[in-house]
C-alpha positions in Angstrom: 88.4 112.0 102.9 91.6 109.9 102.9 91.9 106.8 104.9 95.7 106.4 104.5 97.3 106.8 107.9 100.3 108.6 106.6 98.2 111.1 104.7 96.0 111.7 107.7 99.1 112.8 109.6 100.5 114.6 106.6 103.8 112.7 106.5 105.6 110.4 104.1 105.9 106.7 104.6 109.6 107.2 105.3 109.1 109.7 108.1 111.2 109.2 111.2 109.7 108.5 114.6 110.6 112.0 115.9 109.1 113.8 112.9 106.0 111.6 113.1 105.5 112.6 116.7 106.0 116.3 115.9 103.4 116.1 113.1 100.9 114.3 115.3 101.3 116.9 118.2 100.7 119.8 115.8 97.6 118.3 114.3 96.3 117.1 117.7 96.7 120.6 119.1 95.0 122.2 116.1 92.0 119.8 116.2 91.6 119.0 119.9 88.0 119.3 121.1 89.1 121.8 123.8 90.3 124.2 121.1 87.3 123.6 118.9 84.2 123.5 121.2 81.0 122.4 119.5 82.9 121.6 116.3 82.0 118.0 115.4 84.2 118.0 112.3 87.2 118.9 114.4 86.3 116.2 116.9 86.1 113.6 114.1 89.5 114.8 112.7 91.0 114.5 116.2 89.8 110.9 116.5 91.2 110.0 113.1 94.5 111.7 113.9 94.7 109.8 117.2 93.8 106.5 115.5 96.5 107.0 112.9 99.2 107.8 115.5 98.1 104.9 117.7 99.3 102.6 114.9 102.2 104.5 113.2 103.6 105.6 116.6 104.0 101.9 117.6 107.0 100.3 115.7 105.4 96.9 115.6 102.0 98.1 114.5 103.6 100.4 111.9 105.5 97.5 110.4 102.3 95.4 110.3 100.4 98.3 108.7 103.1 98.8 106.1 103.0 95.1 105.3 99.3 95.2 104.5 99.7 98.5 102.7 102.5 97.5 100.4 102.3 93.7 100.3 99.7 93.4 97.6 96.7 94.3 99.8 95.1 97.7 100.2 93.3 97.6 103.5 91.3 100.7 102.6 89.9 99.6 99.3 86.2 99.3 99.3 85.8 97.6 95.9 86.5 94.1 94.6 83.7 92.1 96.2 83.5 94.1 99.5 86.9 93.0 100.8 87.9 96.4 102.0 87.1 98.0 105.4 84.8 100.9 105.7 86.6 103.2 108.2 89.5 103.5 110.6 87.6 101.6 113.3 87.3 98.7 111.0 91.0 98.9 110.3 91.8 98.9 114.0 89.6 95.9 114.6 91.0 94.1 111.6 94.7 94.7 112.4 94.9 95.0 116.1 91.6 93.8 117.6 90.5 97.1 119.1 89.2 100.5 118.2 85.9 102.3 117.8 83.7 100.1 120.1 80.6 98.7 118.7 81.4 95.0 119.4 83.7 92.5 117.8 83.2 91.3 114.3 85.5 88.3 114.0 84.2 87.3 110.6 85.7 90.4 109.0 89.1 90.5 110.7 91.9 89.5 108.5 94.2 86.9 110.1 98.0 87.2 109.5 100.4 84.2 109.6 103.9 83.5 108.5 105.1 80.3 106.9 108.5 79.1 105.7 109.0 77.7 102.2 111.9 76.0 100.4 114.3 78.2 98.4 113.6 76.3 95.2 109.8 76.6 95.6 110.1 80.3 96.0 112.4 80.6 93.0 110.4 78.3 90.6 106.9 78.7 92.1 104.7 75.8 93.1 102.1 74.7 95.6 102.7 74.4 99.3 100.3 72.6 101.6 100.0 74.1 105.0 97.8 73.6 108.1 96.6 77.0 109.0 95.1 77.8 112.4 92.9 80.8 112.6 90.1 82.2 114.8 86.5 81.6 113.7 83.1 82.5 115.2 82.4 80.4 118.3 79.7 77.8 117.4 78.4 77.7 120.9 77.6 81.4 121.5 77.5 82.5 117.9 80.2 85.1 118.5 78.4 86.8 121.3 81.0 85.7 123.9 78.3 84.9 126.4 75.1 86.5 127.8 74.0 89.3 130.0 75.6 92.4 128.4 76.4 95.2 130.7 77.7 98.6 129.8 81.4 98.8 130.6 82.0 100.8 133.7 85.5 101.9 132.5 84.6 103.5 129.2 80.8 104.0 129.6 80.1 102.0 126.5 82.3 104.0 124.2 84.9 101.2 123.8 87.7 103.8 124.0 89.3 105.7 126.8 91.5 108.8 126.8 95.0 109.0 128.2 97.1 112.1 128.8 96.0 115.6 129.4 95.0 118.7 127.5 95.9 118.9 123.8 98.0 115.8 123.9 95.5 113.3 125.2 95.0 110.2 123.0 92.2 107.7 122.6 92.9 104.0 123.2 90.7 100.8 123.2 89.3 100.2 126.6 91.3 97.4 128.4 88.4 96.4 130.5 86.0 95.5 127.7 88.5 95.0 124.9 87.0 97.9 122.9 83.5 96.4 122.8 81.8 98.9 125.1 80.2 96.2 127.2 81.1 93.3 129.5 79.3 90.0 130.0 77.7 88.6 133.2 78.2 85.0 131.9 81.0 84.1 129.6 80.7 81.3 127.1 82.4 78.1 128.4 83.8 77.3 124.9 85.4 80.6 123.9 85.7 82.2 127.4 84.0 85.4 126.3 86.1 86.1 123.2 83.5 85.1 120.7 86.0 83.1 118.8 87.6 79.6 118.8 90.6 78.3 116.9 90.0 76.3 113.8 92.5 74.4 111.6 92.3 74.0 107.9 94.7 72.5 105.4 95.3 75.0 102.6 97.1 74.7 99.2 99.1 77.9 98.7 100.1 78.7 95.2 103.5 80.3 95.3 104.2 82.6 92.3 107.6 82.1 90.5 110.2 84.5 91.9 108.6 85.0 95.3 111.0 86.7 97.7 111.5 86.7 101.4 108.7 88.8 102.9 106.3 88.3 100.0 102.7 88.4 101.3 99.9 86.4 99.7 96.2 87.1 100.3 94.2 83.9 100.4 90.7 82.9 101.6 90.3 80.3 104.3 86.8 79.3 105.2 85.5 82.5 103.6 87.9 84.7 105.6 90.8 86.8 104.3 94.2 85.6 105.5 97.5 87.4 104.8 100.3 84.9 104.5 103.9 86.3 104.8 106.5 84.0 103.2 109.9 83.3 104.8 112.3 81.7 102.3 114.7 79.1 103.7 118.4 79.6 103.0 119.9 77.3 100.5 123.4 75.7 101.0 124.3 76.2 97.4 122.3 79.0 95.9 122.0 82.7 96.8 119.6 85.0 95.0 120.4 88.4 93.4 117.2 89.6 91.8 116.5 87.2 88.9 120.0 85.8 89.0 121.2 82.8 91.1 124.7 82.9 92.6 126.8 79.9 93.5 130.4 78.7 93.6 132.3 75.6 92.6 135.7 74.5 93.8 138.3 73.0 91.4 141.9 72.0 91.9 144.8 73.9 90.5 145.4 71.2 87.9 141.7 71.4 86.8 141.9 75.2 86.5 145.1 75.0 84.5 144.1 72.0 82.2 140.4 72.5 82.1 137.6 70.1 83.2 133.9 69.6 83.1 131.7 69.6 86.2 128.0 68.7 86.8 126.5 71.8 88.3 123.2 71.9 90.3 120.5 74.2 88.8 116.9 74.7 89.6 116.0 72.1 86.9 118.6 69.5 87.9 122.3 69.0 87.2 123.9 70.4 84.0 127.4 70.0 82.7 129.6 73.1 82.9 132.9 73.3 81.1 135.8 74.9 82.9 138.2 76.1 80.2 142.0 75.6 80.4 143.7 78.5 82.2 140.6 79.6 84.2 141.7 82.1 86.8 140.6 82.0 90.4 137.2 83.8 91.1 136.3 83.7 87.4 132.5 84.0 87.1 130.8 81.8 84.5 127.3 82.6 83.2 124.8 79.9 82.7 122.1 81.7 80.7 118.5 81.1 81.4 119.2 79.1 84.5 118.1 81.8 87.0 114.7 82.8 88.4 111.7 83.5 86.3 109.8 86.6 87.4 107.1 88.5 85.4 108.0 86.5 82.3 111.8 87.3 82.4 114.3 84.6 83.3 117.6 85.4 84.9 121.0 83.6 84.7 123.0 81.4 87.1 126.4 82.9 87.9 129.0 80.4 88.9 132.2 81.6 90.7 135.2 79.3 90.2 137.2 78.8 93.4 140.7 77.3 92.9 141.8 75.1 95.8 145.5 74.9 96.3 147.2 72.1 98.1 148.2 72.7 101.7 150.4 69.7 102.4 152.8 68.4 99.7 154.5 65.0 99.4 158.1 65.0 98.3 157.0 64.0 94.8 154.4 66.7 94.4 156.7 69.3 95.9 159.3 68.4 93.3 156.7 68.9 90.6 155.8 72.3 91.9 159.4 73.4 92.1 159.9 72.3 88.4 156.8 74.3 87.4 158.1 77.3 89.3 161.5 77.1 87.5 159.8 76.7 84.2 157.7 79.9 84.7 160.7 81.9 86.0 
């Protein structure tokens, strides 16, 4: 049985919010326990449909789910050293801290953080050292959160409660117990009942060459999976277009007419670039092999030549321009 949320609802990943809601309502009506008494399979399908819509129907949760799904990490894979999650309840706990009851499992939840890296580091690749803060199991209570467990009076120990009526009721994590199904008589003084405390660890992140804004890296911190979303700083000189780098240089009218040579910044330092005599404004010069390397292919650096004309003229320079104009007439 599929665990992909879009497939559960029978929609594509580009589905609009309105069409998503229509698909959910149709499936919820078809599989609702009231319409299928004593049918445990239909009840299970209804729960999965509700779980899927709980995430995809929320724009922020949908964006987070899409990030995990497309950013180099399959949240549903069960292979590769047991890094996947077993079912939708695990996904809900991993991504949003709720779902399914059965207690918290902080050791399995993937943390998600966002860091900013320099433009050149993203383009060339390299190592970035960052102090990462993430929740770990409380050392004082061992993750229990405290002592004296009592069945939650709001959800009756299920960890989930229903909202709405009839065919369109949905299941949500219980707010009273946080989806655990129980409350505590005495909360841990260190973690205040959450079962987790914040820990800091300095991590060396290896940035692959050609990393773009929004690239997500999966790393392990203290034995826990952490999804690191990269935000690339803007550069005052460079802009990126795929594997190519775009930039511009300004020359005077005399330099454009007579030609010149300029030292141009590249990812590997400054390189001499010749401006040929008669270069026209907005000419684009190609510096081959000076772009971004991605998957073994290196792009180019494209330099746009901007010709700066004088705004104020002295009598002498004005006379020269007049002579030039008469010569070209």
